[in-house]
C-alpha positions in Angstrom: -197.4 13.3 62.9 -198.0 13.0 66.7 -197.7 9.3 67.3 -196.4 8.9 70.8 -197.7 10.5 73.9 -195.8 13.6 75.1 -193.1 13.1 77.7 -194.4 12.3 81.1 -194.7 15.4 83.4 -193.5 14.1 86.7 -196.0 14.3 89.6 -195.4 13.6 93.3 -196.6 10.0 92.9 -195.2 9.3 89.5 -191.7 10.8 89.2 -190.1 9.9 85.9 -186.8 8.0 86.1 -187.3 6.7 89.6 -185.2 3.6 90.5 -187.1 0.5 91.7 -186.7 -3.1 92.5 -189.0 -6.0 91.5 -190.4 -7.5 94.7 -191.7 -10.6 93.0 -191.1 -12.4 89.7 -193.8 -11.6 87.0 -194.4 -13.2 83.7 -195.7 -10.6 81.1 -199.3 -11.3 80.1 -199.2 -9.3 76.9 -196.8 -7.6 74.5 -197.2 -4.3 76.3 -196.1 -5.8 79.7 -192.6 -6.4 81.1 -191.5 -9.7 82.7 -189.7 -9.2 86.0 -187.2 -11.3 88.0 -187.4 -11.0 91.7 -184.7 -8.5 92.8 -184.3 -7.0 89.3 -183.4 -3.3 89.2 -185.8 -1.2 87.2 -186.5 2.4 86.2 -190.0 3.6 86.6 -190.7 5.8 83.6 -194.1 7.0 84.7 -197.3 5.8 86.3 -199.3 4.0 83.5 -202.7 5.3 82.4 -204.3 2.2 83.9 -204.4 2.4 87.7 -202.2 -0.1 89.5 -199.4 -0.2 86.8 -196.1 1.4 86.2 -194.4 1.9 82.8 -190.9 0.6 83.5 -187.6 -0.1 81.8 -185.2 -2.9 82.8 -181.4 -2.5 82.6 -181.4 -3.9 79.1 -183.6 -1.1 77.8 -186.8 -3.3 77.5 -189.9 -1.2 78.3 -193.4 -2.3 79.3 -196.0 -2.2 82.0 -195.5 -3.8 85.4 -198.0 -4.2 88.2 -197.2 -1.8 91.0 -197.8 -4.6 93.5 -194.7 -6.2 92.2 -192.5 -3.1 92.0 -190.9 -1.3 95.0 -189.9 2.3 94.2 -186.6 3.5 95.6 -183.3 1.8 96.4 -183.4 -1.7 97.8 -183.7 -1.8 101.6 -180.3 -2.0 103.4 -181.7 -3.2 106.7 -183.6 -6.2 105.5 -187.2 -4.9 105.5 -189.8 -7.0 103.6 -187.5 -7.6 100.6 -184.5 -9.7 99.9 -181.8 -10.2 102.5 -178.6 -8.2 102.2 -175.3 -10.0 101.3 -174.1 -12.1 104.2 -170.7 -10.5 104.5 -170.8 -6.8 103.9 -167.1 -6.5 104.9 -166.2 -8.5 101.7 -168.2 -6.2 99.5 -165.5 -4.9 97.1 -163.1 -7.8 97.0 -162.5 -9.3 93.5 -162.0 -13.0 92.9 -164.1 -14.2 95.8 -165.5 -17.7 95.7 -169.2 -18.0 96.0 -172.1 -20.5 95.7 -175.5 -20.0 94.1 -178.1 -20.2 96.8 -180.9 -20.5 94.3 -181.4 -21.2 90.6 -181.7 -18.1 88.5 -182.6 -17.7 84.8 -180.8 -14.9 83.1 -183.1 -12.1 82.2 -180.8 -10.6 79.6 -177.6 -11.1 77.6 -175.5 -9.5 80.4 -176.8 -11.8 83.1 -175.6 -15.2 84.2 -178.0 -18.2 84.7 -177.3 -20.0 87.9 -177.9 -23.6 89.1 -178.5 -24.0 92.8 -175.3 -25.0 94.5 -173.2 -24.0 91.5 -169.7 -22.7 92.4 -168.9 -19.1 91.1 -166.2 -16.5 91.3 -167.4 -13.0 92.2 -165.3 -10.7 89.9 -166.6 -7.5 91.4 -169.7 -5.7 92.7 -171.7 -4.5 89.7 -172.4 -0.9 89.1 -176.1 -1.6 89.7 -176.6 -2.1 93.4 -177.8 -5.6 94.3 -175.8 -7.4 91.6 -172.4 -9.1 91.4 -170.4 -9.6 88.2 -169.6 -13.3 88.3 -167.9 -16.1 86.4 -169.0 -19.7 86.3 -166.7 -22.8 86.1 -167.0 -22.7 82.3 -165.7 -19.1 82.1 -169.1 -17.5 81.3 -169.3 -14.1 82.8 -172.4 -12.0 83.7 -174.4 -10.3 86.3 -176.1 -12.3 89.1 -178.4 -10.9 91.8 -176.7 -10.8 95.2 -179.8 -12.3 96.7 -179.0 -15.6 94.9 -175.2 -15.6 95.5 -173.6 -16.6 98.8 -170.0 -15.3 99.0 -167.4 -17.6 100.6 -166.8 -21.3 100.6 -169.8 -23.6 100.9 -170.4 -24.9 104.4 -168.6 -28.2 105.1 -170.6 -29.4 108.0 -169.8 -26.4 110.2 -168.1 -23.0 110.1 -167.0 -21.7 106.7 -163.3 -21.5 106.3 -162.0 -18.0 105.7 -159.1 -19.1 103.6 -158.5 -22.2 101.4 -156.2 -24.9 102.9 
C-alpha cells in the first residue's frame, strides 16, 4: 500500500532538512498549513508541490505548509540584515541566571515555550540549543524557551544607563 509520497529527493532549490527562520507570523489557513511565530526556527522538509510554499516542521515536530514569503532559509542573520535584531549584549551570551525583561508580548507556540507579557521580568537560565532562543524562567517559576528577539538581557532602564550589577 503506497499511501505517502516517496521521500523528497533534494534539489538545488529544495534541499531537505534545511534550517530556516520565520520572517513573519502566519496563522494557518487550513489543516495542511503550519502556523508560524516571527523568529521561530523551522526545518524545511521540501519545496511543496504548490509553487510558493515549503513543507516545514517546527521544533515540536508539527508539520505543514508555510508560504515561502514568510520563511527565510538558512541560519538567522548575525549582522542584522532584514530580520530581527541580534541580542543587545553578545558578551553576556552564555551567562546563566541573567535578569531580563520581555521587550514584546509573546504567545508560546508549544509546550516547551514560555508566554511573555511585555515588560515582564525574567531570568535567562541559559542560551537554548536552538540558536535565537533563551531558556527562561518567569517570576512564578515557569520555565520555557523564549525568542531572543523578545527578551532584553539586563536590568530594565531606570531613566538612564542600565546598571551592570544590582545595588
